[in-house]
C-alpha positions as CSV (number, residue, x, y, z in Angstrom):
1,M,-0.1,12.8,-6.1
2,I,1.1,9.9,-4.4
3,L,-0.4,8.8,-0.9
4,Y,2.4,5.9,0.8
5,L,0.7,3.6,3.4
6,H,3.0,1.7,5.2
7,G,2.3,-1.7,7.2
8,F,1.5,-2.8,10.6
9,R,4.2,-1.2,13.4
10,S,5.5,0.6,10.7
11,S,6.0,3.9,9.5
12,P,7.0,6.7,6.8
13,Q,10.8,5.1,8.0
14,S,10.9,2.2,6.5
15,M,12.4,0.6,3.1
16,K,9.9,1.2,0.1
17,A,8.5,4.4,1.8
18,R,11.8,6.3,2.4
19,L,12.6,4.8,-1.6
20,M,9.4,6.0,-2.8
21,G,10.6,9.3,-1.1
22,E,13.6,10.0,-2.3
23,R,12.4,9.3,-5.7
24,M,9.8,11.5,-5.8
25,A,12.1,14.3,-4.5
26,A,15.0,13.6,-7.3
27,L,11.9,14.0,-10.2
28,G,11.4,16.8,-7.9
29,R,7.8,16.0,-7.4
30,S,8.4,16.2,-3.5
31,A,4.8,18.2,-2.9
32,D,2.8,14.8,-4.7
33,Y,4.0,12.3,-1.8
34,L,2.8,12.2,1.0
35,C,3.7,9.0,3.7
36,P,2.1,9.8,7.3
37,Q,2.4,8.2,10.4
38,L,-0.4,5.8,11.2
39,P,-2.0,5.3,14.3
40,A,-2.6,1.8,15.3
41,S,-6.4,1.8,15.3
42,P,-7.7,1.4,11.7
43,R,-10.5,4.1,11.7
44,L,-7.9,6.9,12.7
45,A,-5.9,5.4,10.3
46,M,-8.6,5.8,7.1
47,E,-10.2,9.4,8.6
48,L,-6.4,10.6,8.7
49,A,-5.6,9.4,4.8
50,L,-9.0,11.3,4.2
51,S,-8.0,14.0,5.9
52,L,-4.8,14.7,3.8
53,V,-6.6,14.6,0.9
54,A,-10.0,16.5,1.9
55,G,-11.0,19.6,-0.2
56,V,-9.2,18.3,-3.5
57,P,-12.5,17.2,-6.6
58,A,-13.4,13.8,-6.9
59,A,-12.8,14.3,-10.8
60,Q,-9.5,15.0,-9.1
61,L,-8.7,12.6,-7.1
62,A,-10.2,9.6,-9.5
63,E,-7.7,10.8,-12.1
64,E,-5.0,12.0,-10.4
65,L,-4.5,10.4,-6.9
66,T,-3.0,7.2,-6.4
67,V,-2.7,4.7,-2.9
68,V,0.2,2.8,-2.9
69,G,0.1,0.3,0.2
70,S,2.4,-1.8,2.0
71,S,1.2,-5.1,3.6
72,L,-1.9,-4.0,6.2
73,G,-1.1,-0.9,4.0
74,G,-2.5,-2.8,0.6
75,Y,-5.7,-3.3,2.8
76,Y,-6.0,0.6,4.1
77,A,-5.4,0.8,0.1
78,T,-7.9,-1.3,-1.0
79,W,-10.5,0.3,0.9
80,L,-9.5,3.9,0.0
81,A,-9.5,3.6,-3.7
82,E,-13.3,1.8,-3.9
83,R,-14.4,5.2,-2.3
84,L,-12.4,7.4,-3.7
85,G,-12.3,5.8,-7.2
86,C,-8.9,6.3,-7.6
87,R,-5.9,4.1,-8.0
88,A,-4.1,1.9,-6.1
89,V,-0.7,-0.3,-6.4
90,L,0.0,-3.0,-4.1
91,L,2.7,-4.5,-2.2
92,N,2.2,-7.6,-0.9
93,P,-1.4,-6.5,0.9
94,A,-2.9,-7.9,3.9
95,I,-6.5,-9.8,2.5
96,V,-7.7,-10.9,5.8
97,P,-6.4,-8.5,8.4
98,R,-8.9,-9.1,11.1
99,Q,-7.8,-12.9,11.2
100,D,-4.0,-12.3,10.7
101,L,-3.7,-9.5,14.0
102,Q,-5.9,-11.2,16.5
103,K,-3.0,-12.7,18.2
104,H,-0.8,-9.0,18.2
105,V,-3.9,-7.8,20.2
106,G,-2.0,-6.0,23.2
107,V,1.6,-3.7,23.3
108,S,4.7,-4.3,21.2
109,T,7.0,-1.2,20.4
110,E,7.2,0.1,15.9
111,Y,9.7,-1.4,14.0
112,H,11.3,1.7,13.4
113,S,12.1,3.0,17.1
114,D,11.2,2.4,20.6
115,R,7.8,4.4,20.8
116,P,5.0,1.6,22.0
117,F,2.3,0.4,19.6
118,E,-0.8,-0.9,20.8
119,F,-3.0,-2.4,18.9
120,K,-6.8,-3.2,21.3
121,P,-9.0,-5.5,20.7
122,E,-12.2,-3.3,19.7
123,Y,-9.4,-3.0,16.2
124,I,-10.2,-6.3,14.8
125,D,-13.9,-4.8,14.5
126,E,-13.1,-1.7,13.0
127,L,-11.0,-3.6,10.1
128,R,-14.1,-5.8,9.7
129,A,-15.5,-2.4,8.4
130,L,-13.2,-1.8,5.5
131,D,-13.5,-5.1,3.9
132,V,-13.2,-5.2,0.6
133,A,-15.3,-8.1,-0.8
134,R,-14.2,-7.4,-4.3
135,I,-13.3,-4.9,-6.4
136,S,-15.0,-3.5,-8.7
137,R,-12.7,-1.5,-10.7
138,P,-9.7,-3.9,-11.2
139,E,-8.3,-2.1,-14.1
140,R,-7.7,0.8,-11.6
141,Y,-5.1,-1.4,-9.3
142,Y,-1.4,-3.4,-9.8
143,L,-0.9,-5.9,-7.3
144,I,2.9,-6.7,-6.6
145,A,2.9,-10.4,-4.3
146,A,5.7,-12.0,-4.0
147,T,5.9,-16.1,-4.2
148,G,8.4,-15.9,-1.2
149,D,6.7,-13.8,1.5
150,E,6.9,-15.5,4.6
151,V,3.9,-13.1,6.7
152,L,0.8,-13.8,4.1
153,D,0.0,-15.9,1.4
154,Y,0.6,-14.9,-2.3
155,R,-1.5,-17.0,-3.3
156,D,-4.6,-15.4,-1.4
157,M,-3.6,-12.1,-2.6
158,V,-3.3,-13.1,-6.4
159,E,-6.9,-14.4,-6.2
160,H,-8.4,-11.1,-4.4
161,Y,-6.8,-9.5,-7.3
162,R,-7.2,-11.8,-10.4
163,D,-8.4,-9.6,-12.9
164,A,-6.1,-6.6,-12.0
165,R,-2.2,-6.0,-13.6
166,Q,0.1,-7.6,-11.6
167,L,3.5,-8.7,-10.9
168,V,3.9,-12.0,-9.2
169,I,8.4,-12.2,-7.7
170,Q,9.5,-15.6,-8.1
171,G,10.7,-15.6,-4.5
172,S,12.0,-12.0,-2.5
173,D,10.2,-11.9,1.1
174,H,7.7,-9.9,2.4
175,G,9.0,-6.2,2.7
176,I,10.3,-7.1,-1.1
177,S,14.0,-6.0,-0.5
178,E,14.5,-5.6,-3.8
179,F,11.3,-2.7,-4.3
180,A,14.5,-0.8,-5.8
181,D,13.8,-2.4,-9.2
182,Y,10.3,-1.9,-9.4
183,M,10.1,1.0,-8.1
184,D,9.7,2.9,-11.5
185,G,7.4,0.3,-13.3
186,V,5.4,1.5,-10.2
187,L,5.5,5.0,-10.5
188,A,4.3,4.3,-14.4
189,F,1.3,2.9,-13.3
190,C,0.8,5.9,-10.8
191,G,1.2,8.6,-13.4
192,V,4.7,9.6,-12.6
193,R,7.0,10.9,-16.0
194,I,9.9,9.6,-15.0
195,G,12.1,10.2,-18.2
196,A,13.6,8.9,-21.0
197,G,15.4,5.3,-19.8
198,G,12.8,5.2,-16.6
199,A,10.2,2.4,-17.0
200,G,11.3,0.3,-14.7
201,A,11.1,-3.7,-13.9
202,D,7.9,-5.4,-14.7
203,G,9.2,-8.6,-14.9
204,G,8.5,-12.2,-16.2
205,G,5.8,-13.3,-13.9
206,S,3.5,-9.6,-14.9
207,R,0.1,-10.2,-16.7
Protein backbone atom coordinates (compact mmCIF):
# COMPACT_ATOMS: atom_id res chain seq x y z
CA MET A 1 0.00 0.00 0.00
CA ILE A 2 1.25 3.47 -0.90
CA LEU A 3 0.03 6.68 0.73
CA TYR A 4 1.18 9.69 -1.31
CA LEU A 5 1.30 13.07 0.42
CA HIS A 6 1.59 16.15 -1.78
CA GLY A 7 3.39 19.36 -0.91
CA PHE A 8 2.38 22.83 0.25
CA ARG A 9 -0.53 24.32 -1.75
CA SER A 10 -0.39 21.28 -4.02
CA SER A 11 -2.91 18.51 -4.69
CA PRO A 12 -3.39 14.98 -6.05
CA GLN A 13 -3.19 16.64 -9.48
CA SER A 14 0.54 17.25 -9.09
CA MET A 15 2.78 15.65 -11.69
CA LYS A 16 4.40 13.09 -9.38
CA ALA A 17 1.12 12.11 -7.74
CA ARG A 18 -0.55 11.56 -11.11
CA LEU A 19 2.39 9.59 -12.51
CA MET A 20 2.42 7.26 -9.52
CA GLY A 21 -1.33 6.78 -9.70
CA GLU A 22 -1.16 5.98 -13.40
CA ARG A 23 1.72 3.54 -12.88
CA MET A 24 -0.08 1.75 -10.07
CA ALA A 25 -3.19 1.51 -12.25
CA ALA A 26 -1.13 0.03 -15.09
CA LEU A 27 0.16 -2.59 -12.64
CA GLY A 28 -3.38 -3.41 -11.53
CA ARG A 29 -2.75 -1.92 -8.08
CA SER A 30 -5.04 1.11 -8.04
CA ALA A 31 -6.70 -0.08 -4.84
CA ASP A 32 -3.31 0.05 -3.10
CA TYR A 33 -2.66 3.70 -3.94
CA LEU A 34 -4.06 6.49 -1.77
CA CYS A 35 -3.52 10.16 -2.52
CA PRO A 36 -5.79 12.46 -0.51
CA GLN A 37 -6.23 16.20 -0.83
CA LEU A 38 -4.57 17.42 2.35
CA PRO A 39 -6.05 20.30 4.33
CA ALA A 40 -3.87 23.33 5.02
CA SER A 41 -3.79 22.54 8.75
CA PRO A 42 -0.88 20.17 9.49
CA ARG A 43 -2.80 18.67 12.41
CA LEU A 44 -5.85 17.95 10.27
CA ALA A 45 -3.65 16.66 7.45
CA MET A 46 -2.13 14.06 9.76
CA GLU A 47 -5.51 13.15 11.23
CA LEU A 48 -6.75 12.54 7.70
CA ALA A 49 -3.71 10.43 6.80
CA LEU A 50 -4.09 8.32 9.93
CA SER A 51 -7.81 7.86 9.29
CA LEU A 52 -7.03 6.33 5.89
CA VAL A 53 -5.12 3.46 7.50
CA ALA A 54 -7.19 3.20 10.67
CA GLY A 55 -8.18 -0.36 11.42
CA VAL A 56 -5.20 -1.89 9.64
CA PRO A 57 -3.15 -3.92 12.15
CA ALA A 58 0.09 -2.24 13.21
CA ALA A 59 2.19 -5.21 12.07
CA GLN A 60 0.61 -5.06 8.62
CA LEU A 61 1.25 -1.32 8.33
CA ALA A 62 4.90 -1.80 9.28
CA GLU A 63 5.28 -4.49 6.64
CA GLU A 64 3.13 -3.25 3.78
CA LEU A 65 2.68 0.55 3.99
CA THR A 66 5.00 3.10 2.41
CA VAL A 67 4.33 6.81 2.76
CA VAL A 68 5.68 8.81 -0.18
CA GLY A 69 5.95 12.51 0.49
CA SER A 70 6.99 15.46 -1.67
CA SER A 71 8.33 18.68 -0.12
CA LEU A 72 6.08 19.41 2.89
CA GLY A 73 4.57 15.98 2.28
CA GLY A 74 8.03 14.54 2.96
CA TYR A 75 8.04 16.21 6.38
CA TYR A 76 4.62 14.68 7.04
CA ALA A 77 5.76 11.29 5.73
CA THR A 78 8.66 11.26 8.19
CA TRP A 79 6.36 11.87 11.15
CA LEU A 80 3.98 9.15 9.95
CA ALA A 81 6.80 6.66 9.38
CA GLU A 82 8.06 7.19 12.90
CA ARG A 83 4.57 6.85 14.35
CA LEU A 84 3.53 3.80 12.32
CA GLY A 85 6.89 2.06 11.88
CA CYS A 86 6.42 1.93 8.11
CA ARG A 87 8.66 2.80 5.16
CA ALA A 88 8.90 6.31 3.72
CA VAL A 89 10.13 7.81 0.46
CA LEU A 90 11.08 11.49 0.66
CA LEU A 91 11.09 13.58 -2.53
CA ASN A 92 12.95 16.86 -1.92
CA PRO A 93 11.47 16.91 1.60
CA ALA A 94 11.11 19.97 3.79
CA ILE A 95 13.25 19.63 6.92
CA VAL A 96 12.19 22.63 9.04
CA PRO A 97 9.06 23.89 7.24
CA ARG A 98 7.90 26.12 10.08
CA GLN A 99 10.77 28.46 9.18
CA ASP A 100 10.21 28.38 5.43
CA LEU A 101 6.42 28.72 5.63
CA GLN A 102 6.27 31.60 8.11
CA LYS A 103 6.28 34.02 5.18
CA HIS A 104 3.36 32.18 3.55
CA VAL A 105 0.88 32.83 6.36
CA GLY A 106 -2.23 34.29 4.78
CA VAL A 107 -4.60 33.53 1.90
CA SER A 108 -3.45 32.41 -1.53
CA THR A 109 -4.69 29.77 -3.98
CA GLU A 110 -3.91 26.14 -4.66
CA TYR A 111 -1.40 25.49 -7.43
CA HIS A 112 -3.71 23.33 -9.52
CA SER A 113 -6.94 25.28 -9.12
CA ASP A 114 -8.33 28.70 -8.21
CA ARG A 115 -9.58 27.48 -4.87
CA PRO A 116 -8.49 29.66 -1.93
CA PHE A 117 -5.79 28.30 0.34
CA GLU A 118 -5.44 29.81 3.81
CA PHE A 119 -2.38 29.10 5.92
CA LYS A 120 -3.11 30.35 9.43
CA PRO A 121 -0.53 31.54 12.00
CA GLU A 122 -1.42 28.69 14.37
CA TYR A 123 -0.34 26.19 11.73
CA ILE A 124 3.29 27.05 12.49
CA ASP A 125 2.88 25.54 15.96
CA GLU A 126 1.11 22.55 14.43
CA LEU A 127 4.17 22.01 12.22
CA ARG A 128 6.46 22.25 15.23
CA ALA A 129 4.51 19.45 16.91
CA LEU A 130 5.42 17.14 14.01
CA ASP A 131 9.19 17.67 14.23
CA VAL A 132 11.32 14.53 14.03
CA ALA A 133 14.77 15.50 15.28
CA ARG A 134 16.34 12.24 14.15
CA ILE A 135 14.92 9.27 12.30
CA SER A 136 15.02 6.07 14.32
CA ARG A 137 15.26 3.41 11.59
CA PRO A 138 17.20 4.79 8.60
CA GLU A 139 16.88 1.55 6.65
CA ARG A 140 13.16 2.25 6.25
CA TYR A 141 13.75 5.57 4.48
CA TYR A 142 14.63 6.43 0.88
CA LEU A 143 15.61 10.01 0.10
CA ILE A 144 15.59 11.47 -3.40
CA ALA A 145 17.14 14.93 -3.37
CA ALA A 146 17.98 17.23 -6.28
CA THR A 147 21.00 19.52 -6.11
CA GLY A 148 19.11 21.92 -8.39
CA ASP A 149 16.17 22.32 -5.99
CA GLU A 150 15.37 26.03 -6.19
CA VAL A 151 13.18 26.02 -3.05
CA LEU A 152 14.99 23.86 -0.48
CA ASP A 153 18.67 23.07 0.16
CA TYR A 154 19.40 19.45 -0.73
CA ARG A 155 22.33 19.41 1.72
CA ASP A 156 19.92 19.74 4.64
CA MET A 157 18.04 16.71 3.33
CA VAL A 158 21.19 14.63 2.91
CA GLU A 159 22.25 15.44 6.46
CA HIS A 160 18.86 14.80 8.05
CA TYR A 161 18.55 11.37 6.39
CA ARG A 162 22.30 10.68 6.39
CA ASP A 163 22.11 6.97 7.24
CA ALA A 164 19.19 6.22 4.92
CA ARG A 165 19.25 5.08 1.32
CA GLN A 166 19.84 8.17 -0.81
CA LEU A 167 19.67 9.16 -4.44
CA VAL A 168 21.17 12.60 -5.03
CA ILE A 169 20.26 13.90 -8.48
CA GLN A 170 22.72 16.31 -10.00
CA GLY A 171 20.67 19.26 -11.18
CA SER A 172 16.91 18.82 -11.70
CA ASP A 173 14.51 21.03 -9.71
CA HIS A 174 12.20 21.11 -6.71
CA GLY A 175 9.45 19.23 -8.53
CA ILE A 176 11.88 16.58 -9.88
CA SER A 177 10.53 17.11 -13.37
CA GLU A 178 12.10 13.85 -14.63
CA PHE A 179 10.48 11.84 -11.81
CA ALA A 180 9.23 9.25 -14.30
CA ASP A 181 12.84 8.10 -14.68
CA TYR A 182 13.02 7.20 -10.99
CA MET A 183 9.49 6.04 -10.32
CA ASP A 184 9.98 2.30 -10.75
CA GLY A 185 12.90 2.44 -8.33
CA VAL A 186 10.60 4.13 -5.84
CA LEU A 187 7.91 1.51 -6.38
CA ALA A 188 10.44 -1.28 -5.88
CA PHE A 189 11.44 0.26 -2.53
CA CYS A 190 7.73 0.37 -1.68
CA GLY A 191 7.56 -3.39 -2.27
CA VAL A 192 5.57 -3.16 -5.50
CA ARG A 193 6.42 -5.97 -7.93
CA ILE A 194 7.04 -4.36 -11.29
CA GLY A 195 8.19 -7.33 -13.36
CA ALA A 196 11.23 -8.02 -15.45
CA GLY A 197 13.00 -5.00 -16.82
CA GLY A 198 11.17 -2.64 -14.48
CA ALA A 199 13.87 -1.93 -11.93
CA GLY A 200 13.76 1.79 -12.64
CA ALA A 201 16.61 4.28 -12.78
CA ASP A 202 18.70 4.56 -9.64
CA GLY A 203 21.35 6.84 -11.04
CA GLY A 204 24.96 7.41 -10.22
CA GLY A 205 24.25 9.66 -7.24
CA SER A 206 22.74 6.90 -5.10
CA ARG A 207 24.35 5.57 -1.96
